[in-house]
C-alpha positions, 0 to 999 in steps of 0.5 A: 499262252493257250488259245483259251487264255487269248479268248478269255483275254478277247472277251474281255477286251472286246466292250473296251476296244467298242467302247475306245472306237466310239469315243475317238471315231465316232462317225468317221474319220473325217481327215483320213475320209476327206485325203485317202481315196476309198479304194487305197490300201496302206501298210503299216510298221509298227515299232519300238522305239524304246526297250521293253515288253510286248504285251497286248498284240491279240487286243491289237489285232482285234482293234483293226480287225473291228475297224475294218475287217480286211486289214491284215494283221502279222505280228512280228514278236511274241507277247511277253517278248523284249524288244529293242528300238528299231525293232519290227514288233507288227505289220498291218496292210489293208484299206487305208482309210480303216488302217489309220482310223484305227491306229491310235487305239490300237497302240493305245491299248499295246502301249499301256499293256507292254508299260506294265509288262515292261516295269514288271520285267524290271521288277521280276529282274530285280529279284530274280536271284532270290526265291521271291515271286512278284504279284500284282494288285486289285490297282487296276484301271476300272474295267481293264482288270483282265487285261493289266493282269495279263499284262503282268503275266507276259512280264513274268509277274504271278497275278494275286486273287483277280478280284473279291470273289475268288480269294478271302484276304481278311485285312486290318479293318475286318480283323478290327471287328472281333480278331484274326482267330476269329475272322479265319473260322468265320470265313472258313464258315461262310466260304469252305472252297476258298483259299484264304490270306491274312494280312499282319501288322506286327509279328503278334499278328503273325504268331496268332495266325501261325497258331490257326490250323489247318494253316491258312493259305498264305500270310501278308506282311503289311508295310512291315521294316525288313529287319520285322520281315527277317525276323518274321521268316524265321519264326514262320519257318517256312510253315506258311507262305509269306507275302510282303506288301506296302510302300514296295520299290523298284530300288528296294525290292531287291532287299525285300525279296533277299529276306526270304519270303515268297511273295511280294506284291507291288501295286505299282505295276498297274497304278502308275503305268508309263506306257512303252513308246511304239509307233506306226510308220505308213505309206502305200505299198509300193512304197514301203519296200525294206532294206535286204539286209540279209543280201548286205551281210551275205555280201559283206560276208562273201568280200571278207572270205576266209578273213571272216568267221562267225560263232553264233550262240542257240539263243540267237535271233533266227536272222542271225544266227543263220549267217553263224559259221559254228553255232553251239553252247558256249562251250562248242563256241570256246573250242570253236573260237581256238579252231579258227584261224581267221583274222576277224571273229565276230561273236553273236552272243553276248559280252563274257562269250566274246571276252572268252573268244578273245583270251583265247585267240591267237596272236593277231586275231581280232573278237569283235561283238555287234553290240558291246552292251549286250552284257548278261544278267547271271554274270553281273551278279558276281564281281571280282571284289565280292567274290574277293571279299568271299575268299578273304572271309574262307581265308579268315575261317580256314588259315589257306583258302587255297589249301581248301577250295577249289574255285570254279566259275561258270563261263557266265561270268567275267573274265576277272572272275575267269582270271581269279580262278587261275591265279588260284588253281581253280577252273571254268566250266560250262553247262555241259561238263559242270559234272566233270569240272566239279569231279576234278576239282573235289580231287584237287582240294576238299571243297569247291567254291562255286560261282556265279550261278546257284542253280547249277551249282546245285543241280550238278552236286546233287546229281554226284550224290552230294547231299544238300546240308553240304552245300552252303548258299552264299550271303553277300551282306551277311556271310555265313558264320564260321561254323556253317562254313567249315561244314560245307563240301560246296559255297554256292554263289547267290547269283542266277538267271533271269530267264531259267528263273521264270521256270517254275514247279506248276508249270510241270504240272500244268504241263504234264495235265494238258499234254499226257506223256509230254517230255519236260527237259530242262536247262541246269540254270533253273532252280532244283523244284525244277530240275527235280520235276523234270524228266532230263536236264542238260546243256542246250547242245543236249536238248537239242541232241535229244529233240534230233534224236526223238522219233516222230511224235514225241511230246516236249516241254522244255525250260531253256530260252525261247528262241531255242524253244522256237528253232526246234519247232520249225526244225521238227515239225513231226513232234511237238516241241513247246516251251515249259512256261506258260510265258515263254522266256526271252533273253534281252541281252541276247535279243541286242544283237541284231541283223543291222548291227551285224550289218554295221560290224561288217561293213566297218571290217570291210572298209578296213575299220575294227568297231566294237573289239573286245579286249582283254588287258594283258594280266588278266587275259594271262590268268584266265586262259590258265582256267579255261584252258584247265576246262578245256584239258577236261574235255 
């Protein structure tokens, strides 16, 4: 988010802030002025009471400063960042009367905008395994359009047209005046510099819109059934970007996206807002001491001594990873888990990582995780039942799938899928060794079944020289026909990471225009279109090594999770290190591991209690270990 973007947001917010203060405070806050001394100084802590995405921090700060210029506002998270219940969002400190007078107005803005961002993120995550992008509409609160659309962007959505004057959208009422083709002709004559989108309600109208030369910039499929949308995608064949609109719900958006459309516009993002639950806890400055969790964790680590080892993934919060004895990406931490003799392994990462450590653990070792619900979006895109169903189809086509396919599961997967690979003489891979593993797999058998991340599989195979026409994206609901399966050398599961899906080709173009000479380096979980435009691609460990080795003055735009990018910014001030995306993406589930939860697990251990122990059923662990050991043997 650039300074110009923040300035634009605040210009739009200023009259709304003035109006809100006038209606809420008026001539003054009678209660605060009656009770508080004029020189009282208070400190407030804005805290999340529910999980969600924060948006509107610059506006909230502007409210406090408008009420009293001496109020200090300190944000503890970024706009666009997901928070967990109890997380500190911001602190304010200053004249007590002003602070209390501004509280409700600041929270009103922040809660509404965060509610929009939170709902948007849910829609964006729902379509992350597809190529569709989520768009907003003009169904915004009057006067709040800039703020509402800013919040949509913080949630990971894209903005449709801002107003009636910056894009031509020919809808049914315009077409009724004389038809699609004449309407487009008149629009081009009147406004030759504006992009044109045409709304169609039938496949016949779609064909009319497609016949226009030169093509319009986009076609909107309005209130069509899923079958009609699928036919429209087939008819259009990529000639013009397609947008779906009309009665799109969170429950149905994934099905709409799976048809292959490019955009899905959702009016509910802004017209049906549920505010995010935030509150401000206020007290006198001398009364607001916060328990020193860092000291507690350090003391507990000292008590447990060599009986304890803490593993931390690069995407963890700074205050958590500071206590990691080993930090790294999935490959390094898998190796580290096999090297320690500690009795207790506390894994600060997501659940599949702790499962992997539990599978590789020695007898008598216990693996624990600070939050047992910290899962992984990507890992959840493939279940054993669904993968087995696909394998059964391959068995039907070839007669003996084990003779034709080496199954490879990305480490971001359940223990059950690792065990599946173990049973079928397959292997696990990470983003750091995917090419080596894929090369080994193709030496064993002529084909590979790669899951769950389609992008890591596609990008790795392409870099090894395997042409795209020899790769087949599996469809869980409509399996490919036998002939397509027989022609494939690499079959890709249709999973994806909801963090790395947020990077788009236009981000690469924008950052190169803004920072000439910048080096773009991205994670291989990004889309192929992004990877192809990057200067380099690699695992988190690879990204870190490149930045560490670069000379002062190097400019980096990094396409991976934002906590790591921010850490690299702080550790290398001699270089420019920024996120590739205009709204940096954070991993929600990595963020579920907090310092209070880590302290809770360690306090329990110090008291002789195992909390959130991760265990894997013996048979599953046996076969999963086979697949993991094959990976570790490959190096």
